[in-house]
N, C-alpha and C positions, 0 to 999 in steps of 0.2 A: 524641517523635521523629516524623518524617513520612516517607512513601515518597519524597518528592522529595529527601531527603538521600542516598538509596542509589543505587549505580551500576549496578544490574541493569537490564536492558532493560525499559522501561515499555510498549513497544508503540506509543508515540505517534509521529506522523510527524516530530516534531522531537526525538526521543529523544537523538540524538547531540549536538545543540546543548545540550540540557538537562544531560546528563552532563558535557560538556566545561566548561560554565560553572561547575558545582559543583566539579569537580576543580581548576579554576584558582583559585576563591575559597578552597578549602581549603589552598592553598599560602600564604595569608596567615594568620599565627598569630592575629591579633586576630579575624578573621572566623571562622576555624575554631573558636575557643573559643565565640563567640556562636552558631554553628550547632549545636554539641554541646549547649549548655545551653538552646536555644530549644525551646519546646513547640509543639504543633500550632497553637494560637491565634496565637502570635507570628508564625508563618510565614504563616498565612492572612490576617491583618489588615494585613500589610505592614510591621510594625515591624522585621523583619529587614532589609528593603531599605534602610532608612536607614543601616545600618552600612556601606554601600558607599562612602560618602564618606571613610571612615577607612582603606581598604585602600591598599597601596603603589602607587607609580606604575607599576611593572613589571606588576602585576596588572591595573590599568586598561588598560594598553596591550594586553595579551594579550586582555582582554575585548572591546576595540574591534575587534581583528582577528577574533575569533570572530563578532562580530555582522556585520561586513562579509561574511564568508564565508557566513553564514546568509542574509543578504539576497540575495547572488548565487545561492545554491542555490534560494531561493524564486522568484527571477526566472526561472531556467531551468525549474523545475517548472511554474510558471504558464504560461509560453510553450508548453510541450509540451501542457499540458491545454487551453489555449485553442485551439491549432492543431488539436487533435482534437475540439473542440467538446464537451468533457466537463465543463465547469464553468460554473455560472451566477454572477451577480454576488455573491450572498450567500455562496456557497462561496469565491469569490475573496477576499472580505474576511476570511473566517474563517482563511485561511492566515497572516494577519499578526497574529492575536490575541496571540501569545506574545512580541511585541516591538513597539517604538514605530516605526512605518513612516515617521513624519515626520522622524526623525533616523536616517539610515542609516549614519552613520560612527562614532559613539561609543556606548559602552555606559553608560547612566546608571541612576540608582536606579529610574526608571520602568520600564526594561527588565527589571530584576530582579523588580520587583513584578508586572509583567505575566506574566513567565515562570512565577513561582511560582503565581500565582492561576489562570492558564490550565491549568497542569499539574495542579493540585489538582482543578479542575473537570473536566478531561478524564478524569482517572483515575477520578473518581467515576462518569462516564458510560461508561467504557470497557467494562465488563462488559455493560451493557445493549446497547451497540452490537454486541458480539460475539454476544449472544443473537439480536439482530435479523438479523445476517448469517447465522447458522445457520438461522434460520427461513426466510430467503429461499433458502438452499441446499436445504433439505428440500422446499420448494415447487417449486423448479426440478426437483429429482430426481423428484418425483411427477408433475409435468407431462410430463417426458420419458418416464417410464414409461407413462403413459396414451397419449401420442402414438405410442409404439413399438407398443403393443398394438393401437391402431386400424389400423395399417398391415398387420396380419396377418389371414389368413383365420380363420374360426371354429375350425378344428381346431388350427392352429398357436397361436392365441391361448390356447385352453384349456390346451394343453400348456405354454406359457410361463408362464401364471398359476400352474399347479401347481408348476412348477420354482421360481418366485419364492417361493411360500408355503413350500416345503420349505427354502429357504435361510433364511427368517425363523425357522422352527422350529429349525433347526440353530443359529442365532445365539443364540436364547433359552436353549438348553441349556448352561449354564455353571455353574461352582461358585458357591457363595454368596459374595456381595460384602459385606465388613464395612463398617459405617458409618464414613465417614472421621472421624478424630479420636477414635475409640473405643479402649478398651484392647485389644480384640481386633485391631483394625487396626494399632495401633502395635506391639503385641507381635509381630505377624507380620513387620513391618519389622525389628524388633529381632533376631528369630531368623534370617530368611531373607536379609536384606540386610546386617545388621551382623554376623551370625554369632555371636550371643550367646545365652546360656541364657535361654529365655522365663520361667523361674521367678525369675530375678534381675532382671526388668525394673524399671528405675528412671527415672521421668519426667525428673528433672533431668539425669541422664547422657544420656538419649535426646535431650533438647533440645540439649545441647552437642555431641553427635555430629553433629547435622543442621543446626547453625548453621554452614554451610559456610565463610562468610567471617569468622566469629568476631566479628561486630559486636554480639552480645548480643540479636539479634532474629531471628525467622524471617520472611523476606519471602515474597512470593507465589510466586516461583520455587522457593524452598526448601520451601515447603509442598506445592506441586504434585509435587515429586520424591518425596514420601512416598506418593503414590497409585499409583505405577507398578505395584506388585504387584497391587493390586485391579483396575486397568485391564487388566492382562495376562490376567486370568481371563475377560474378556469380549471383548477385541479382539486379533486377530492379523492383522498386515498381509498375511500369506500366504493368508488365507482370503477367498474371494469374498464371503461373507456378512457380513464385518465391515467397517464403514465407518470410516475413520480420522478423518474430519471429525466423526463422532458421538463418537468417542473423546475428541477435544479438547473437545467440549461437555460430556461426562461429567466430564472433568478440571476444567473450570470450575465445574460444579455442586458437585463435591466441595469445591473450595477455598472457594466461597461459603458452603457449609454450615459448614465449620470456622470461617471468619471470623465468621460470624453468632453462633456459640456461644462463641468464644474471644476475639476482638478487642474488648475492652471499650471502649476509647477510640476505636475506629473510625478508626485511622490507617493501616489496611491493613498493619500489622505486628503480629506476635505476640511480646510480650516474655516473658521467663522467668516473671515473676510471673503474667502472664495465662495462660500455658500450665499452670503448676502449679495455679492456681485451677480451671481447666477439668477437671483430673483428680479434683477433689473433687465434681463434679456427678454426679447420679444417672445422667444420660445417658451418662457416660463408661464406666461399668461395665455398664449395662443399656440399650444403645441400641436404637432401633427398627431393624427390618431395612431395609437400604438398597435403595431402588427405583431401578433403572437406567432409562435412557431408554425401554426397551421396556416397562417396568412402569408408566410414567406416561402421561398423556393425550398425544395428538399435539400437536406444537408449533404447529400451525395449524388453523384451521377450514376447512370447505368454502367458506364465504363469502370468507375471506381468500385461499384458493387461486384462486377465480374472479376476484377483483380483481387478483391477481398475474398471472394469465394474460391479462387484458385489458390490463394494463400492458405485458406482453411483446408482445402483438399490436400495440399502438400503436408500440412501439419498432421492431418488425420492419417496419412500414409506413414509418416514418421512414427507416430504413436502406435500404429499397427505393427510396424517392424519391431519397435521396442517391446511391445506386448508379446509378439511371437518369440523374440529372443528370451524374454523372461519366462515364457511358458516352457521353452526348451530347457532352460537352466533348471526350472522347477522339476521337469521330467527326469533330468539327469540326477538331480539331488534325490528324487524318489528312488531311482534305480540303485544309487549308492547306498541309500538307507536300507533297501531290501537286502543288498549284499552284506551290509554290516549286521543286519538282523539275522541272516542265515549263519554268518560266522559266529555270532553270539550264541545261537541255539546249538550249533555244532560243538562249541566249547563247553557249554553247559551239559550237553549229552555226554561228552568225554569225561567230564568231572564226575557226573552221576554214575557212569559205568565203573570208573575207578573206585569210587566210594562203595558201590555195591559189591565189587570184587573183593575189596578188603574186608567188608563185613562178612562175606561168605567164607573167606579163608579163616577168619577169626572163629566163626561158628564151628567149622569142620576141623579145627585144630591143625591146619596145614602150616608149615613153616612160611615165613615171610618171603615174598618174591621181590625180584629186582624191578627196575623201571620198565623192562620189556616183558614182565610176567614170569621170567625164569626163577626157579627156586634159588635162594641165596647160597645154600650149602653146595650146590653144583658149582657155583662160582669159586668157592673155597677149594673144592677138590681139584678143579682145573688148575688153580694156582699152584697146588702142591705137585701135581703131575709135571707142570712146566718147570718148576724148580728142580725136580728130580732129574729131568732130562738135561738141564744145564750142568748139574753136578757131575753127571756121567761124562 
């Protein structure tokens, strides 16, 4: 089996589309049977996609609708990102890797093949991307710490550095963390979470208790739920010294450790057979002590931090230029607004003066005037004189 068969959140930006497509396909008895018997290789090489031609008409109609909705969602997403200048051309093309953009109305075998292959590839890269995001987070945190200390005088800086070091020491003082996937760690869950006698620990029963959706495998979310007790020993959201982003990185490290030792076929799922085999290993009963993030090397080097800060500086300069350009545009709009306001007032004044002149003429009994203020009977007299000259 493969992770793409399961309905838990994959974390992919097209996760909802992926899950809805699978749910619709599973309503077709023929395809559901093929999906259940397919192995990882069948899914990766596209053989499963060919079965799409055999599904019912109502299933194809629903898949067509899902694809049109996804295309519409992507259009809005891309417009928002392009408007904010947050996407280059390569990133734009990547947004359409999980479907066929040349056919935007119907869901075909190529769409299913692209969806499965892209999801498989993205899931394989997902953890690496999360580690990279965490590294950037840690570098930004260190950059901000240094900038903050630079802004203090020597006395305050020394005092603040001492306070920060005390917080680090406080964070490091925590109970021993059991190696994830070890008998000690699982027995602790068995006793404290499940409320069972630790002396009666049974791996098979434990597996079934924590297979939350009863599908016969432990997916990544079900595995990560097992680490809650260990993480609580190190991280508390109420403590200033405990960083919840670091807790999530620790959770990811624990899950990767278990998958590396237990997931034999590397399908990102742990079957009962794989789980039971792991309990026979030496590492299960006599694991090495688990090193938390504080016990390991920093996730970045000084050289990486310097490159990151240079990148930040470049981005800040670009934002500064854009802000100045926007300010100039705003000033220009203000000037244009003032000019339009002056024209509006001038027009209103002219209308007012004309209205007042007409009212005055009406009160004094003067004959009506022409557009330039001249009396209209003068115009008539001039016409008669001109006519007389022509007659002579």
